[in-house]
C-alpha positions in Angstrom: 115.9 75.8 -1.0 113.0 76.3 -2.7 114.1 74.4 -5.5 114.5 71.1 -2.7 111.0 71.8 -1.5 110.1 71.6 -5.1 111.7 68.2 -5.5 109.8 66.9 -2.5 106.6 67.9 -3.9 107.5 66.4 -6.9 108.5 63.1 -5.4 105.3 63.0 -3.1 103.2 63.2 -5.8 105.0 60.2 -7.7 103.8 58.3 -4.8 100.7 59.2 -4.6 100.3 58.2 -8.3 100.9 55.2 -7.4 104.5 54.3 -8.2 106.0 51.2 -6.9 108.1 52.9 -4.3 106.1 52.3 -0.9 107.9 55.5 0.3 110.2 58.1 -1.0 113.3 59.3 1.3 115.5 62.5 0.9 118.9 62.8 2.5 118.6 66.4 3.3 115.7 66.4 5.1 115.3 62.8 6.3 111.4 62.9 5.6 109.6 59.6 4.3 106.2 60.0 2.3 104.1 57.1 2.2 101.0 56.8 0.2 98.3 55.3 2.1 95.3 53.7 0.2 93.4 52.9 3.3 92.0 56.7 3.2 90.3 57.4 0.3 90.0 59.5 -1.9 93.8 59.9 -2.3 94.3 63.4 -1.4 96.3 66.0 -4.2 99.3 67.2 -2.8 99.4 70.9 -1.9 99.4 72.8 -4.9 103.2 75.2 -4.6 103.5 78.7 -4.9 106.1 80.4 -7.4 107.5 83.5 -7.8 109.0 83.9 -10.8 107.4 86.4 -13.2 107.9 84.8 -16.3 106.9 81.3 -17.0 109.6 80.4 -19.1 111.8 80.7 -15.7 109.5 78.0 -13.9 108.6 74.3 -13.8 105.3 72.8 -13.6 104.7 70.4 -10.8 103.6 66.5 -12.3 100.0 66.0 -13.1 98.2 64.4 -10.1 96.7 61.4 -11.3 95.6 58.4 -8.9 96.9 55.3 -10.7 95.9 51.5 -9.6 99.1 49.7 -8.4 102.0 48.5 -11.2 100.7 45.2 -12.9 97.0 45.1 -11.3 94.9 42.9 -13.6 91.6 44.5 -15.2 88.7 42.9 -13.6 85.1 41.0 -14.8 82.9 39.9 -12.5 79.8 38.0 -14.3 76.7 37.4 -12.2 74.1 35.5 -13.9 70.4 35.5 -12.3 68.5 32.6 -10.9 70.8 29.7 -12.3 71.5 26.8 -9.9 74.5 24.4 -8.7 73.7 22.4 -11.4 72.4 24.6 -14.7 75.7 24.7 -17.0 77.8 21.7 -18.5 80.5 22.7 -16.3 78.5 20.9 -13.3 77.2 18.6 -15.0 73.9 19.9 -16.5 72.4 19.5 -19.5 72.6 22.9 -21.0 76.1 23.5 -22.9 78.3 26.4 -21.5 81.1 26.3 -23.7 82.3 30.1 -22.2 82.1 28.6 -18.7 83.7 25.3 -19.9 86.4 27.4 -21.1 86.9 29.5 -17.8 87.1 26.7 -15.7 89.4 24.4 -17.9 91.9 27.3 -17.9 91.2 28.5 -14.9 89.8 26.9 -11.4 86.3 25.6 -10.5 85.1 25.9 -6.6 82.5 23.4 -6.1 81.5 25.1 -2.6 80.6 28.4 -2.9 77.6 30.2 -1.6 75.0 33.2 -2.3 72.0 34.1 -0.2 69.0 32.8 -1.9 67.8 35.8 -3.2 69.1 38.6 -5.9 69.7 41.9 -4.2 71.1 40.1 -1.1 74.1 38.2 -3.6 74.8 41.8 -5.4 75.2 44.0 -2.3 77.2 41.4 -0.8 79.2 40.9 -3.6 80.3 44.4 -4.5 81.1 45.1 -1.0 82.6 42.5 0.9 79.7 42.5 3.5 77.3 40.5 4.4 73.7 41.0 3.4 72.1 42.4 6.3 74.9 44.4 7.2 74.5 46.2 3.9 70.7 46.7 4.8 69.6 43.7 1.9 68.0 41.4 4.4 65.7 40.7 1.5 64.8 41.9 -1.9 64.9 45.6 -2.3 60.9 45.6 -3.1 60.4 44.2 0.2 62.5 46.3 2.2 61.2 47.9 5.9 61.8 50.2 8.1 64.4 47.6 10.1 68.2 47.9 10.0 69.0 45.0 8.0 66.3 45.2 6.0 65.6 49.0 4.6 67.4 48.8 1.1 69.6 51.5 1.3 73.2 50.6 1.6 74.9 52.3 4.2 77.9 54.8 3.6 80.0 52.3 6.3 79.3 50.1 3.2 81.6 51.5 0.6 81.2 48.9 -2.5 84.3 47.7 -4.1 83.6 49.7 -7.7 84.1 53.0 -5.6 87.1 51.7 -4.2 88.6 50.7 -7.2 87.5 53.6 -8.6 89.4 55.9 -6.6 92.7 53.8 -6.9 92.9 54.6 -10.7 90.6 51.9 -12.1 87.9 52.4 -15.1 84.5 51.0 -13.7 81.4 50.0 -15.6 78.3 47.8 -15.3 76.0 46.7 -17.1 72.4 44.6 -16.7 70.7 44.3 -13.7 71.3 46.6 -10.5 68.3 45.6 -8.0 70.2 47.1 -5.0 68.2 50.9 -5.1 65.7 51.4 -2.2 62.5 51.4 -4.2 61.7 54.7 -3.1 64.5 56.6 -4.7 64.0 55.1 -7.8 62.9 58.2 -9.4 63.9 61.8 -10.5 63.6 63.1 -7.0 66.3 61.0 -5.8 68.3 61.1 -3.6 71.0 59.4 -6.3 73.5 58.2 -3.5 72.8 54.7 -4.2 71.9 54.9 -8.0 75.1 53.0 -9.9 76.6 56.3 -11.1 77.3 57.6 -7.4 77.9 53.8 -6.0 81.5 53.5 -7.6 80.5 53.1 -11.3 81.9 55.7 -14.1 79.1 53.8 -16.8 75.8 52.0 -16.2 73.5 50.7 -18.6 70.9 48.5 -17.6 67.9 48.3 -15.2 67.5 49.1 -11.6 64.8 46.7 -10.3 63.8 42.9 -10.0 63.8 41.8 -13.5 62.8 42.9 -17.1 61.1 42.5 -20.0 63.7 41.5 -22.5 62.0 42.4 -25.2 60.7 46.2 -23.8 62.9 47.1 -20.9 63.4 50.5 -19.1 66.5 50.7 -18.9 68.9 53.5 -17.6 72.2 55.0 -19.2 73.5 56.3 -16.1 70.6 58.2 -14.7 69.1 58.9 -18.2 66.1 56.6 -19.9 67.2 54.9 -22.9 64.8 55.2 -25.8 64.5 51.7 -27.7 65.1 51.0 -31.2 62.2 50.2 -33.0 63.4 47.3 -34.1 61.6 43.9 -33.7 64.7 41.8 -33.2 65.9 44.1 -30.2 66.8 41.6 -26.9 68.2 43.2 -24.2 70.8 40.6 -23.5 72.4 41.8 -26.9 71.8 45.3 -26.7 73.6 45.2 -23.2 76.7 43.0 -24.6 77.1 45.4 -27.1 77.3 48.7 -24.7 80.0 46.4 -22.5 82.1 45.4 -25.6 81.9 48.4 -26.6 82.9 50.3 -23.4 85.6 47.8 -22.8 87.2 48.4 -26.2 86.8 52.5 -26.2 88.2 52.1 -22.3 91.7 50.1 -23.9 91.9 52.1 -26.7 92.2 55.5 -24.8 93.8 54.3 -22.2 95.0 50.7 -22.7 97.3 51.1 -19.1 94.4 51.9 -17.1 92.9 48.7 -15.6 89.3 48.2 -15.7 86.7 46.7 -13.5 83.2 45.0 -15.3 80.5 43.9 -13.5 78.5 42.1 -16.1 75.0 40.9 -14.8 72.3 40.2 -16.7 68.7 40.1 -16.1 69.1 36.1 -17.8 67.6 33.2 -16.4 65.6 35.3 -14.0 61.7 35.4 -15.6 60.5 36.4 -17.4 62.1 33.5 -19.6 62.5 36.1 -23.0 64.8 34.0 -26.0 65.0 34.7 -29.5 62.9 31.7 -31.5 66.4 30.5 -33.1 67.5 29.6 -29.9 64.4 27.8 -28.3 64.5 25.4 -31.6 67.8 23.9 -30.8 66.0 22.1 -27.8 63.4 20.9 -28.9 62.2 17.8 -27.6 65.4 17.6 -25.4 62.9 17.4 -22.1 60.7 15.2 -22.8 62.1 12.6 -20.3 60.9 14.9 -17.4 62.6 16.1 -14.2 63.0 13.1 -12.3 65.2 11.3 -15.0 67.1 14.7 -15.4 68.0 14.3 -11.7 69.6 11.4 -12.4 71.2 12.3 -15.4 72.6 15.0 -14.1 74.0 13.1 -11.2 75.5 10.6 -12.9 77.8 13.7 -14.7 78.5 15.5 -11.6 80.2 12.4 -10.4 81.8 11.8 -13.4 83.3 15.3 -13.6 84.6 15.1 -10.4 82.6 18.0 -9.1 80.3 16.5 -6.2 81.6 13.3 -4.8 81.5 9.4 -5.3 78.8 8.3 -3.2 76.8 11.4 -3.5 73.1 10.6 -3.6 70.2 12.7 -4.7 68.2 14.9 -2.0 64.6 14.0 -2.2 62.0 16.3 -4.1 60.1 18.7 -2.3 56.6 16.8 -1.4 54.8 19.1 -3.4 56.5 18.0 -6.7 55.1 15.5 -8.5 56.8 12.6 -10.1 57.2 13.0 -14.0 55.4 9.7 -14.8 52.5 10.9 -12.6 51.4 13.6 -14.8 48.8 13.8 -17.5 49.8 14.3 -21.2 48.8 18.3 -21.4 51.1 19.4 -18.3 53.8 17.3 -19.6 53.7 18.8 -23.0 53.5 22.1 -21.4 56.1 21.6 -19.1 58.8 20.4 -21.4 58.3 23.7 -23.3 59.0 26.0 -20.2 62.4 24.0 -20.0 63.3 24.1 -23.7 63.5 27.9 -23.2 64.5 28.1 -20.1 67.4 25.9 -21.5 67.7 28.2 -24.5 67.8 31.4 -22.1 71.2 29.8 -20.0 72.8 28.7 -23.7 72.1 32.3 -25.3 73.2 34.1 -21.8 76.4 32.2 -21.8 77.0 32.9 -25.6 76.8 36.6 -24.7 79.3 36.3 -21.8 81.7 34.4 -24.8 81.2 37.8 -26.2 82.3 40.2 -23.6 85.4 37.8 -23.2 86.3 37.8 -27.1 86.5 41.6 -26.4 89.1 41.6 -23.7 91.0 39.1 -25.5 91.2 41.4 -28.8 92.4 44.1 -26.5 95.3 41.9 -26.2 95.0 41.8 -22.1 93.0 38.9 -21.4 96.0 36.6 -19.8 96.1 39.7 -17.2 92.4 39.9 -16.6 90.9 38.5 -13.4 87.7 36.4 -14.5 85.3 35.7 -11.8 82.0 33.6 -13.6 79.3 33.0 -11.4 76.8 31.6 -12.9 73.5 32.2 -10.3 73.3 34.9 -7.5 71.1 32.2 -6.3 69.7 28.5 -6.7 67.2 28.4 -9.8 63.7 29.8 -9.2 60.8 27.9 -7.7 58.3 30.5 -7.9 56.5 29.3 -11.0 55.1 26.9 -8.6 53.4 23.5 -9.6 52.3 24.6 -13.4 54.6 27.4 -14.4 53.3 30.8 -15.5 52.2 32.7 -18.5 52.6 36.3 -16.2 55.4 35.9 -13.8 53.0 38.7 -12.4 50.7 35.9 -11.2 53.0 34.7 -8.4 53.0 38.5 -6.6 49.4 38.7 -6.7 48.6 35.1 -5.1 46.9 34.2 -8.3 47.3 30.3 -9.8 46.9 30.0 -13.8 45.8 27.1 -15.1 47.4 24.3 -17.7 44.5 24.5 -20.2 44.9 28.8 -20.3 48.9 28.2 -20.5 48.3 25.5 -23.5 47.1 28.1 -25.6 50.0 30.1 -26.2 52.5 27.9 -25.9 53.6 28.6 -29.6 54.0 31.9 -27.7 56.0 31.0 -24.7 59.6 32.5 -24.9 58.2 35.6 -27.3 56.8 39.6 -26.6 53.5 38.1 -25.9 54.2 36.0 -22.7 56.0 36.6 -19.7 56.3 33.4 -18.8 58.2 31.4 -15.6 58.7 27.2 -15.6 57.4 24.8 -13.5 59.1 24.2 -10.2 60.2 20.9 -10.7 62.7 22.0 -13.5 64.1 24.2 -10.8 64.7 21.2 -8.6 66.4 19.7 -11.1 68.8 22.7 -11.8 69.7 22.4 -8.5 70.6 19.0 -8.8 72.1 17.3 -6.3 70.1 19.5 -3.7 65.6 19.6 -2.8 65.4 22.6 -2.5 65.9 26.2 -4.4 66.0 29.9 -4.5 64.8 31.7 -1.4 65.3 28.8 0.6 68.4 30.3 2.6 69.1 27.3 4.4 69.5 24.7 1.6 72.6 24.5 -0.8 70.3 24.2 -3.6 69.5 27.9 -2.3 72.6 28.9 -2.1 75.4 27.2 -3.9 76.3 27.7 -7.7 78.7 27.0 -10.2 81.8 29.7 -10.1 85.2 29.5 -11.8 88.1 31.9 -11.7 90.5 32.6 -14.3 94.0 34.6 -14.4 96.9 33.4 -16.1 99.2 36.0 -14.6 98.1 35.2 -10.8 97.0 31.5 -10.8 99.0 28.8 -12.1 96.8 26.1 -11.8 94.3 25.0 -14.8 91.4 23.2 -14.6 91.7 21.6 -11.4 89.2 22.4 -8.8 88.5 23.8 -5.4 86.4 22.5 -2.4 86.9 25.3 0.1 83.8 26.6 2.1 83.3 30.1 -0.1 80.7 32.6 -0.1 80.1 35.9 -2.3 81.2 38.3 0.6 84.8 36.6 -0.6 85.0 38.0 -3.7 85.8 41.7 -3.1 88.3 41.3 -0.3 90.1 38.5 -3.2 90.0 41.6 -5.9 91.8 44.0 -3.6 94.2 41.2 -2.7 94.7 40.4 -6.4 95.3 44.0 -7.5 97.5 45.1 -4.6 95.3 47.1 -2.5 94.7 47.5 1.1 90.9 47.4 2.6 90.2 50.9 2.5 89.7 52.3 6.8 87.5 55.4 5.6 86.1 56.1 2.2 85.0 59.5 1.0 85.2 60.6 4.6 83.0 57.5 6.4 85.0 55.1 8.8 84.4 51.6 7.0 82.9 48.9 8.9 85.5 45.7 7.8 85.0 43.5 5.0 83.4 40.3 6.4 84.7 37.9 3.3 88.1 36.6 3.2 90.2 36.5 0.3 90.6 33.3 -2.2 94.0 33.9 -3.1 95.2 31.6 -0.5 93.3 28.7 -2.6 94.4 29.7 -6.4 97.3 27.2 -6.3 96.9 25.3 -3.4 94.3 22.7 -3.8 94.6 21.0 0.1 95.0 24.8 1.4 92.9 24.9 4.8 89.6 26.7 4.4 89.4 30.5 5.5 85.8 31.3 5.7 84.5 29.1 8.5 81.7 30.4 10.0 78.8 32.0 7.8 75.1 32.3 9.1 72.1 32.1 6.3 68.6 33.7 6.6 66.2 34.9 4.0 62.2 35.4 4.7 63.0 33.1 7.8 64.5 30.1 6.2 67.7 30.6 8.1 71.0 27.9 8.6 74.4 28.2 10.5 77.5 26.8 9.1 80.9 26.0 10.9 83.7 24.1 10.3 81.8 22.0 8.0 78.7 21.7 10.4 75.3 22.7 9.0 72.5 23.4 10.9 69.5 24.4 9.4 65.8 25.0 9.4 63.0 25.0 6.5 60.8 27.6 7.4 58.6 28.0 4.1 59.1 27.1 0.8 59.1 29.4 -2.6 55.8 28.6 -3.8 54.2 28.5 -0.1 52.4 32.1 0.9 52.3 31.3 4.6 55.1 30.0 6.4 54.7 26.0 7.7 55.5 27.5 11.8 56.3 30.3 13.5 59.8 31.0 13.9 60.1 29.6 17.5 58.5 26.6 16.6 60.8 25.9 13.7 62.3 22.2 13.4 66.2 22.3 13.2 68.4 19.9 10.7 72.1 19.1 11.7 74.2 17.9 8.7 78.1 17.2 8.5 78.8 18.5 4.9 82.3 16.8 5.1 80.5 13.6 4.3 76.9 14.4 3.4 77.5 17.0 0.2 74.1 16.6 -0.8 72.5 17.2 3.0 70.6 13.7 3.0 71.7 12.3 6.2 70.0 14.3 9.2 72.6 14.0 12.4 70.2 16.1 14.4 69.1 13.2 16.8 72.7 12.1 17.4 74.3 15.1 17.9 72.0 17.0 19.5 74.9 19.0 22.0 76.6 20.1 18.0 73.2 20.9 16.8 72.6 23.4 20.5 76.0 25.2 19.6 75.0 25.9 15.9 71.8 27.2 17.1 73.5 29.4 19.5 76.0 30.7 17.2 73.1 31.6 14.6 71.7 34.1 17.2 75.4 35.7 18.0 75.8 36.3 14.3 72.3 37.4 13.7 72.5 40.2 16.5 75.9 41.4 15.4 74.8 41.4 11.4 71.4 42.8 11.8 69.6 40.0 11.2 67.3 40.5 14.2 64.3 41.0 14.4 63.4 38.3 11.5 60.5 39.1 9.2 59.2 36.3 7.2 56.7 37.7 5.3 57.3 37.7 1.9 54.8 39.6 -0.9 53.3 41.4 2.0 56.3 43.6 2.0 56.3 44.4 -1.6 52.8 46.8 -0.6 54.6 49.6 1.2 52.1 50.1 3.6 52.1 46.5 4.7 55.9 46.2 5.0 56.2 49.7 6.8 59.0 51.3 4.9 59.4 54.6 3.6 57.1 55.7 0.6 57.9 58.6 -1.4 53.9 59.3 -1.6 53.1 58.5 2.2 50.4 60.9 3.4 49.4 61.7 0.1 46.0 61.1 -1.6 46.8 62.8 -4.6 49.1 63.3 -7.5 48.8 66.0 -10.2 51.1 65.1 -12.9 51.4 66.8 -16.7 52.5 65.8 -20.2 56.2 64.4 -20.2 56.3 62.8 -17.0 57.1 59.5 -17.5 59.1 56.1 -16.3 57.4 56.5 -12.6 58.6 52.9 -11.3 55.5 51.3 -9.0 57.2 52.5 -5.9 57.3 56.1 -6.4 53.8 56.2 -7.9 50.6 56.9 -5.9 49.3 53.7 -4.7 46.1 52.8 -6.3 45.4 49.7 -5.6 42.7 48.0 -2.7 40.6 51.3 -2.3 38.4 53.8 -5.0 40.0 56.3 -6.7 39.3 58.9 -8.8 41.4 60.2 -12.3 40.7 63.5 -13.5 42.4 64.9 -16.9 42.0 68.1 -18.7 43.2 67.3 -22.3 43.5 69.7 -25.4 41.9 68.1 -28.5 43.4 69.0 -32.2 41.1 69.5 -34.8 42.3 66.5 -36.3 41.2 64.3 -33.1 42.9 62.7 -30.7 44.5 59.3 -29.9 46.7 58.0 -27.3 47.4 57.4 -24.0 46.6 60.0 -21.3 47.7 58.2 -18.5 48.9 54.6 -17.8 50.4 52.5 -15.1 52.4 49.0 -15.7 51.9 47.4 -19.5 50.8 43.9 -21.5 51.2 41.9 -18.1 48.8 44.0 -15.7 48.2 47.2 -15.5 45.1 50.0 -16.3 45.0 53.1 -18.9 43.0 56.6 -19.5 42.9 56.8 -23.1 41.3 58.1 -26.4 40.9 55.5 -28.9 39.7 57.0 -32.5 38.4 60.1 -30.8 36.9 58.4 -27.8 37.8 58.3 -24.3 38.2 55.0 -22.9 39.2 53.5 -19.4 40.8 49.9 -19.7 41.9 47.6 -16.6 44.5 44.6 -17.8 44.2 41.8 -15.1 47.6 40.0 -15.2 47.4 39.7 -19.0 44.7 37.1 -18.2 41.1 39.2 -18.3 40.4 42.7 -19.5 37.7 45.4 -18.5 37.3 48.0 -20.7 34.5 51.0 -20.3 34.4 53.2 -23.3 32.2 56.1 -24.7 30.4 55.9 -28.1 31.1 59.5 -28.9 34.4 61.1 -29.7 35.5 64.2 -27.9 34.7 67.8 -29.2 38.3 69.6 -30.7 39.2 72.0 -28.2 39.9 71.8 -24.0 37.6 68.5 -22.5 37.9 67.2 -18.9 37.9 63.6 -18.7 37.5 61.7 -15.3 37.1 58.3 -14.3 35.5 57.1 -11.0 36.4 53.5 -9.7 34.3 52.7 -6.0 36.2 49.8 -4.8 33.9 46.9 -3.7 34.8 47.4 0.1 37.1 46.0 2.7 39.9 43.5 1.5 42.4 42.8 -1.4 42.3 42.2 -4.8 38.6 43.4 -5.1 36.8 44.7 -8.5 34.5 48.0 -8.3 32.4 49.7 -10.4 33.6 52.5 -13.0 32.1 55.2 -14.2 33.3 57.5 -17.2 32.6 61.6 -17.7 33.1 64.0 -20.4 32.8 67.3 -18.9 30.8 66.3 -16.3 28.5 64.3 -17.9 28.5 60.6 -17.6 29.6 58.7 -20.9 30.2 55.5 -20.0 29.7 52.2 -16.9 30.7 49.1 -16.2 32.2 46.7 -13.2 35.9 45.7 -13.0 35.6 42.2 -11.6 38.8 42.1 -10.0 42.2 43.8 -9.3 45.4 43.4 -8.7 46.0 43.6 -4.8 49.9 43.7 -4.9 51.7 44.3 -7.5 51.3 45.4 -11.7 54.9 45.2 -12.6 58.1 45.4 -11.6 59.7 47.1 -14.2 56.8 48.7 -16.2 56.5 52.3 -15.6 53.5 55.0 -15.0 53.4 57.5 -17.9 51.6 60.5 -18.9 51.0 61.0 -22.6 52.3 57.9 -23.7 52.6 54.5 -22.6 56.3 53.1 -22.4 57.7 49.5 -22.6 54.7 47.2 -23.2 51.1 48.8 -23.9 48.2 48.1 -21.5 45.9 48.7 -24.2 47.3 46.7 -27.2 45.1 48.8 -30.0 46.8 51.6 -28.9 49.9 50.3 -29.1 53.2 50.9 -27.4 56.1 53.4 -27.3 55.8 56.3 -30.3 52.4 54.9 -31.7 50.6 55.1 -28.1 52.0 59.1 -27.7 49.0 61.5 -27.2 48.3 63.0 -30.3 46.3 66.1 -28.3 47.9 67.4 -25.3 47.7 66.8 -21.6 47.8 69.7 -19.7 47.3 68.2 -16.2 46.3 64.5 -15.1 45.1 64.1 -11.1 45.0 60.8 -9.4 43.5 60.4 -6.0 42.4 57.4 -4.3 40.3 57.1 -0.9 
C-alpha cells in the first residue's frame, strides 16, 4: 500500500509539473488529480515520509518543478515610447523601419489598436490586462493623487502578466523604461513590492521614471544602481539592447526548453531625443518641405499601402499649429533639425529592436516566439509646443523657450549638451491622418499606434491587415491563450479582479472575424471619450501645450463620430444623432464609475508637486533632512521639497592637507538643479535654472585643512512659485559670499537626475567640477542637513 501511495504522489507531482495530461487516474484508488493553474503559485506536493533506514533501499520523489504547458511560445513584447500611428514606414510614415516591416510582412499588422494616450497608464494596462484606472494609473506616476484610480500604486488584486507567466514556468526579463512605480516608493526605503523584480520579472535592467538621459542615465540592475562605463560613446539604447540580447542567449543556453517572456521598452522615442551623430546625419535635408507637405505625403502612402481606407481625408491641424509656409527662415531651420533628430531616433530604435529579434533567431526558436511590436505607448508627443525645446524640463516649469536661444545649440541638437524636444507640428504629422497627439485620449491621434504580431507556429496568415478594434488591455489575455494558460483567479493569496481585455487570438487567421472588444472608455487629464460598436463620442478638454483646460468638465462640448465610415474622425454627427451621443455619454459615466475614473482630475503639471497633488509624500510633514556621504541616487519625489520656499544647507566637511574639491551635495543636473560644492578649495553654491541661466555664489578664500562647517542660506522672495531670492554663504559662521538668484524652478528639477551627497551622478549641475568620478569629493562629508521654511 505504501508503494501505491508513493506512486500516486509521483503522478500528482507530474501533473503539477505541467505535463500534457490534464488529469491522472489510478484504478486502485479511483482518484483523479488535476492541476489548477487558476490559483498561483501552484502548490508543491506533500513531501513523503520514509521508514527505510538505508537510503540505498529508498526511492526519492520526483523533483518538483513548475513547467509551462507543452509547446508554450516564447513571448517578446516591444513597446516604443511616444511614437504615433504614422511613425513608421510600415504605417506610411517617412522613417524606414525594416524591423517593423519584417514582422508585419511575416505576420499581421493591426490598424485599429489603441493605447491610453500616456506612458504609465498604457504600461500598466498592457502588463495587467486591466483598464488603467483599475491599475491605479489614471495618469503618469509623477501625477499620482490620493484618489482610487490615480494613486500610482498597482493593487495586489491586479497581478501583472509577468508574475502569472513566471509562476507558470516562464523566465521573465524586463529591459528599459518602467514608469509604473509610485513616485514616493522609488527609494532604498521602498516598499519594494512594486519594483520590477517584485512585479513578476526575474531580471530588470533599466530606469524607473518616465524618461532618461540616454547619454547619462540613472539605471538599475534589479534594485541596484548601475555604475556607468567611462565611455564617451555610451548610449543607453544600445546598452539595454546588449543586456537583452545577453540575457536571452544565456537563458536559452542553460534552459532551451524553458520559454521566456521579454518586455523590451526603450526610452526612445520619448524626449529627450538623444541620438549619435552618425544616425542624425543620414536625415539632413529630408524634412525641409515641412509638416504640412509631410502629412499629405504620409496619407498618400497610407492609402497606397492599405493601412487606411480609400477616401480617408486629413483631419484639420489644431489651430495652434502654424502653416509651414508662414514660418520665417530661422524657425524652419530649427524645426527641420528637430525632425531630423527625431527621425534618427526612430530609425536607431528600430535597428536595436532588430538586434533583439536576431538574438532570438540565433537560438533557433524564432518560429515559436510570439512577438508583439507596439510602436508607441501613445501618440507622438506634442509637449514641445510651438517651438520645441532645448531642455524638456522647461515644459514642466511653464517656461517658453525662444527660437534664437535654441539656434545657438542647433549643431549640438540631440547630443549630450541638449535635452531636446521637437515642435508640436511634427507630432501632428507623425500622428497622420489624425488631428491630435499624445495626452489627448479623446482622439485616435493620441491613442492609436502601429502594431504588428508575428508567431509562425500559431499564425498561418502572413502580411495581412487586421481591422478589429483592440486595446493594450487585450495583449495579456492574448498571451495567456497562446500559451495555453487560464486567467488566474488567485495570485499570491489575493483574489484577482478579472481582466478587462479580450484575447486577440480569434483574429489571427480570420480577417473578417467579428470584433470582440466592442466597448472601451478613454480618459486622460479630462480628455475623455467612449467607444462602442464603432461609434465614438469625445470631448477635447485641453491640448498638450495648454496649461489650463478650455472649459470646466461640466461645460465640455461633445462630438460624435462613426469610425466605421470615418477613419480620421472628421465628420461630427453630434447634431444629427443626438440620441446616440447621449447614449454614449451615459455609457461613459457607467464605465467611469465601475473603473475608478471618478472623480476626474484635469490638472497636469500641478500634480507633479506632491504638495499640490495631495498624494503620499515620503517627506510629508518634515522640514529637515540629514544625510551623510554615500547617500546618493535620491529621486526628486523622495527628497525634501525645497522649491518655492526658503532653505538652509549646513555641511560638516573635512578637508585634507592637499585641499578639497568636488560636490558636497547636489540635486538635479545639467538641465536644472543646484549644488553646494568646493572648487579649487573654495566653497560655492550654484543654482542652474533649466540649463538656461546660472547663478553662482562663491567664496574667494580657500578652506583651511581640517574640519569646517559650510552653510548656505536662501531667503525666498515671498508668496508664489518660481520666484528668486537672496543667497548667502557662510564658513564657520562667517559670511563669505552673497548674491541674488533671480529665478527658481517651481515644479521639477529633473525626471531622472538625483540628489547625491559627495558626488554628482549622471550629468553635472556645475560643469567645471564635472560629473561622476571627477565630481567625487576629495575630502569627507561628515554630515549635511537640508532645512526648509
